[in-house]
N, C-alpha and C positions, 0 to 999 in steps of 0.2 A: 489423476486429475483430483484437483485442489476444490473445495467448495467454502467461502464464509458462510456460516449458519446465522447471522444476524445482521442487518443494515445497519451501516454506521449512521450519526445522524451531522447536520450539521447545525452549529450554533452560533453566533455574534456574540463575543463578549469585549466590550469595549469596541474598539474600532478594530479587532481583529476577528478574523474567522476560522473557525476550528472545528474540525470533521473529529468525532468521538466516537469510541467503540470501546465497551466495557468500562476498564481503566486506562484506555489509551486515548490520546488527544494527540492531534497533529494540528499544530499553529499554520495556518495556510499561506500567511501573511511571512510569517518571521521564519517559515522552514526548519520549526522545530517539533521535537517529539518529545513527549513527556508519558511515564508510565506510574500510576500513583501517585503523580504529584514530582515525579523524581524525573529530570532531563534525561533522556536516551540518545546516547551520539550515534550514528547513523551512516553508512556510506552513502552515496548517490544512489546505487543501486540497491542498496538495503531499504531506503526510503520508497523508492521507486515501486518496488514490488510491493512494501508496506498499502501505499497508496494504491495501487491497482487489485490488491485482497480486497479492501474496506471500500472500494468504489464499485466494487461488482458482487454484492452480495448475493449469496442463493444461485447462483450462476457456477457452472461445471465450469473451470478455467484448464484448459487443455494445454500441455506443454509450449507446444507454437502458440500460442493466444499469448501465453508469460513471456517468451523469449521476444516476440512482435511487443508487446506492450511496454517490456522494461529494457530490452537490451536491442530493439530495433531490429532484431535478425530476421534473415528469411528462413524458412525451414529449410533445416539442411538434415542430412543422417548424421553425419560429423559433428556436429555444434551437442556439447557434453556439459553444457554451463549450468541448466537446470538439475541435472541427474544427480 
């Protein structure tokens, strides 16, 4: 199981909404991610995974819940995407 230890917070910066956690910021309007002020290029799956972790703070996330939220998979014993 994976657990985020601290909640992210939402801030409004000019006309954009930004989800922030530590030195990571996700611009929800532009779908961009920065870490320490530098842009980070993520795949769609990586972006969805990061969003899932940041929007579920202090929750134990099971393998099946991650698969469902990020890849829309139904639980299957043969799926090795997260492993």
